[in-house]
N, C-alpha and C positions, 0 to 999 in steps of 0.2 A: 359064439364066442363070449367067452367070460368078461363082464364089466371090468374096467382098469379102475384101480384105486386112485383116488384123486387127492392131492396133497398140495395146499397152498401156504406159503410162507408169508409172514405179515410184520410189516414195520411201520414207521411213520410214512415215509414219502416215497417208498420203493425205490430208492436210488443208491442205497449203502447194504444195510443187512439182509433184506429180504432176497434181493435178486443174488446175493452171493450164496445164500443159503438155498436159493432154487437149482443155481448152478452145481454147487458142490453136492448137494443131495442126489440130483439127478445122475453125476457122474459116478457117486458112490453106488446108488442103485443099479447103474449099468456094469460095474465091476463085480457085482454080486450077481448078475444073471436077472435082475429084476425090472430092466428098463422097460419092457415089453407089457408089463402088468401094472406100471404105476405112472400116472401123469404128474408131472411137478409144475407149479405156476408160483407167481409171487405177486403180491399186492402191496399198496400202502393205504392206511386209514385215512389219509389226508390226499387230497387231489392236487397240490399245487405243483407237482413235477410230472404230472400226466404227459405220456408221449415222449419224455426226456429219457436219454439214455442213463445208465448207471453213474455215480459220481465217477470221475476220472480217477481219484485215489482208489476208490474200490476196485475199479477195473485193473489199475497197475498192481495193487497188492494181489488180485486174483492171479494175473497172469503170470506174475513170479512163481505162482505155484502150479500152473497149468491149467488154469480155468478161465474161459472166455466169456465176460459179461457183455461183450460188445453187441449181439444181436437185440439183448433184451431193451424193452421200453416200459417205463414207468406206466402202471394204471391203479386207479382206487379200487378199493374194495366196495363191493356192490352186494345188495340182498341177494341176489343170484348166487353168489359165492357160497352160500349156505347148503350148496349142492356137494360141496367138497366132503371128502369122508375125513380128512384132518386139516385143521386150521392151526397153523403152529406160529404164536405171535412172540416176537424177540424180547419184549417186555411188558410188565404189568399194565402200563398205562395203554399199549396197544391191545392188549388183550381184552381191556374193558370197553375201548374203542370199537374192537371187532364184536363183541357182545352187542353194542349198541346197534350195529349194523346189521349182523346176521341172526341175533336173538341167542337164546341159550342153545347151545350146540354141542353135542355128547364129543365131537373130535376136536374142540377148541382147548388149546393146551398152551403152554409156555414151550417154545423150541428146545430150552434146556430144561425139560421137567426132569424132575428128581424126586428121591423121598423126602426132602425139607420142602418140597412144595416148588422146587425149580429155581434156577438161577435165571439172571438176564443177561443178554446179550447186548452190551452198551452200546449207544450211538456213537460212532467214531466221527460223525460230521463235524463238529467244532474244533477237532484236535488234529494232531500231526498224524504221520505215517505209521507210527508204532500202535496207534489205536485201531488202523486198519487192519495190522498184523494181528493184534489180540483178537479182532473179532474173527477174523480168519481161522484162528487157533480155536476158538471156542465153537464156531460153526461147523468146523470138521470134526470135532469130538461128537458134537451133537448128532451130526449128520449120520456117524457110525453107529450111535445109540438107535437113531430113527430106522435105519436098514434093518436092524434085528426086529424091532418092534413091527415095521411093516411086513417082514417076512413071517411074522408070527400071525399078524391080522389075516394075511392072505392065506396061511394054512388054516387059520380056524374058520375061515369063510368057505373052506371046502376047495379051494383053489389048487388043483393037483399039479399046477404047473409052477407052483412056488417051490424053488431049489430048497434043500434041506440046509441047515445053517453052516456057517462058514463064510468066508470072505468071497467067495467065488473067484477068487485070483489064484 
């Protein structure tokens, strides 16, 4: 059996952005026929919320779009997470904190990586519901891009089970 690609999304508390990104990316990978080839997880760089469910506002916004965050529980990024193929941070501050925990890592990147060095997914925690909707917009866009990149990574690794390009739907 071929090893599964491991992707970990990273934010500060693992209660808003990274669990949202975990579920959205997992859903989009399933729609693309890649769910059995990729494991998706999420973590926070701080452990203040370890064991807690995602923020109720994140859960409500996600549920309105058909994503269920309720089974998730926050956990802190640990050095063992360096075994992930991709570590996708929501912002530059968490990118730096992740580097402090896992060291220099070839798969460490901003979730919204782009030609200009990548944009950040803003932390909606201190704001209103519109911030959570904006985060979802950004994460859905970023997840679409990561599905294609992951498809390319699987193909480059010789994974003959990786479906060809396209949405899979």
